[in-house]
C-alpha positions in Angstrom: 18.3 13.8 19.1 20.9 12.3 21.2 20.3 11.0 24.4 23.6 9.3 25.0 24.2 11.6 27.7 21.8 9.7 29.9 23.2 6.3 30.1 24.8 7.1 33.5 21.0 7.8 34.5 19.9 4.5 33.5 22.8 2.9 35.0 21.6 4.6 38.4 18.0 3.7 37.6 19.0 -0.2 37.3 20.6 0.0 40.6 17.8 1.7 42.0 15.9 -1.3 41.1 18.2 -3.8 43.0 20.1 -4.7 39.7 23.6 -4.9 38.7 24.3 -2.6 35.7 27.5 -4.5 35.1 26.3 -7.7 35.0 26.6 -9.5 31.6 23.2 -9.4 30.5 22.9 -5.7 31.4 26.0 -4.3 30.5 24.7 -2.7 27.3 21.1 -2.1 28.3 21.2 1.7 29.0 22.6 2.0 25.5 19.8 0.1 23.8 17.1 1.6 26.0 18.1 4.9 24.8 18.5 4.0 21.4 15.1 2.4 21.4 13.7 5.6 23.0 15.1 7.9 20.3 12.9 5.7 17.8 9.9 5.6 19.7 9.8 9.2 20.0 11.2 9.9 16.6 7.5 11.4 15.7 8.7 15.2 17.3 11.7 15.1 14.6 8.7 15.0 12.0 6.2 17.2 10.5 3.0 15.8 9.0 2.3 18.9 6.8 5.9 18.2 5.3 4.6 14.4 4.7 1.1 15.1 3.4 2.8 17.8 0.9 4.7 15.2 -0.9 1.6 13.1 -1.7 -1.1 15.8 -2.5 -3.1 15.2 -6.0 -5.7 17.3 -7.6 -8.4 15.0 -8.1 -12.2 15.5 -8.4 -13.3 12.4 -6.7 -16.0 13.3 -4.0 -16.4 9.7 -2.5 -15.3 8.2 1.0 -11.7 6.8 1.2 -10.8 4.6 4.0 -7.7 3.4 5.2 -8.5 0.7 7.9 -6.2 -1.4 10.4 -2.9 0.9 10.1 -1.2 -0.6 13.0 0.7 1.7 15.7 2.5 1.6 18.8 2.9 4.7 21.1 3.8 5.7 24.8 1.5 6.5 27.4 2.7 9.8 28.6 1.7 9.2 31.8 3.4 5.9 32.4 5.8 5.8 29.6 4.3 2.2 28.9 3.5 1.3 25.4 -0.3 1.1 24.2 -0.9 -0.1 21.0 -3.7 -0.8 18.3 -5.0 -0.1 15.0 -6.3 3.3 13.5 -9.1 3.6 11.0 -8.9 6.8 9.1 -11.8 8.0 6.2 -12.2 11.4 4.4 -14.5 12.7 1.6 -11.9 14.8 -0.6 -12.7 18.2 -1.8 -10.6 18.5 -5.2 -7.4 16.9 -3.4 -6.7 13.2 -2.5 -3.3 12.2 -0.7 -1.3 9.0 -1.4 -2.4 6.3 0.7 0.9 5.6 2.0 1.0 9.3 3.5 -1.8 8.2 6.0 0.0 5.7 7.5 3.2 8.1 7.8 1.0 10.8 9.5 -0.3 8.0 12.0 3.4 7.3 13.0 4.3 10.8 13.3 1.9 11.2 16.0 2.1 7.7 17.5 6.0 8.1 18.1 5.5 10.7 20.8 4.7 10.5 24.5 0.8 10.4 23.6 -2.9 10.1 25.1 -4.9 8.1 22.7 -7.4 10.6 22.6 -5.1 13.8 21.6 -3.3 11.4 19.1 -6.7 10.6 17.4 -7.6 14.0 17.3 -4.0 15.1 15.9 -4.4 12.5 13.1 -7.9 14.1 12.0 -6.5 17.7 12.1 -3.3 17.3 10.3 -5.6 15.6 7.5 -7.9 18.3 7.4 -5.2 21.0 7.2 -3.2 19.1 4.5 -6.6 18.2 2.4 -9.0 20.9 3.2 -11.7 17.9 2.4 -15.5 18.0 3.0 -14.5 15.7 6.0 -12.3 13.5 7.9 -13.1 10.6 10.2 -10.6 8.9 12.7 -11.0 5.8 14.7 -8.6 4.6 17.1 -8.9 0.9 19.1 -6.0 0.2 21.4 -4.6 -1.7 24.3 -3.0 0.2 27.0 -0.2 -1.8 28.8 -0.6 0.5 31.8 -4.4 -1.0 32.1 -3.0 -4.5 31.2 0.3 -4.9 33.4 -0.4 -2.6 36.0 -3.3 -0.8 38.2 -6.4 -2.7 37.3 -4.8 -5.0 35.4 -7.4 -6.0 32.7 -5.9 -7.7 29.9 -9.2 -7.8 27.6 -9.9 -4.3 27.8 -9.4 -1.8 24.9 -10.1 2.0 24.6 -11.9 3.2 21.4 -11.7 6.7 20.5 -12.9 9.0 17.5 -12.4 12.2 16.0 -15.2 13.2 13.0 -14.3 16.5 11.3 -16.7 18.5 8.9 -19.4 16.2 6.8 -18.4 13.2 9.1 -20.6 14.9 11.8 -23.6 14.0 9.8 -25.2 11.1 10.9 -25.6 9.3 7.5 -21.7 9.9 6.7 -20.7 8.8 10.1 -22.7 5.6 9.5 -21.2 4.7 6.3 -17.6 5.2 7.8 -18.4 3.0 10.8 -20.0 0.3 8.4 -16.8 0.4 6.4 -14.9 0.0 9.7 -16.8 -3.1 10.7 -17.0 -4.7 7.1 -15.1 -7.6 6.6 -11.6 -7.3 4.6 -10.3 -8.3 1.2 -10.3 -12.0 0.7 
């Protein structure tokens, strides 16, 4: 993706806000901003199934596997302002497991797009379900939204929790085990 043709538009935006795009601190801001935006939206160029495919292994394990506190940063599609937090992902295999590092990579694919938290949560769960065909998948996302903190209602302590439970994670007992693991103390 090449956004360099938008440099003039960013200069116009700075001018419209009352700034001088030629002043020392802002001279290279349009290029820096566009380079950042390319990174922040790099998930559009990645396929979660290609990432998953490189980390699948046949294994008869039938117990829950959980990766907690995967940090993420995304951009709210409504205001183009960041939201950030952690993702917890659990699944129960059905003959296949996935390399643990692939789960945060899949989270990044969806976080590095213009997003809403609710959709991102579901996309992560569905991508793992497609890649693994597990007995079930659970995803919980906890996030702070700067669009609520910096503007609008301006509530700095608020955060949003969303979840997606697929397959056996819809069963109350499995769901409770997953949520208990999320809230248990971490490693020493």
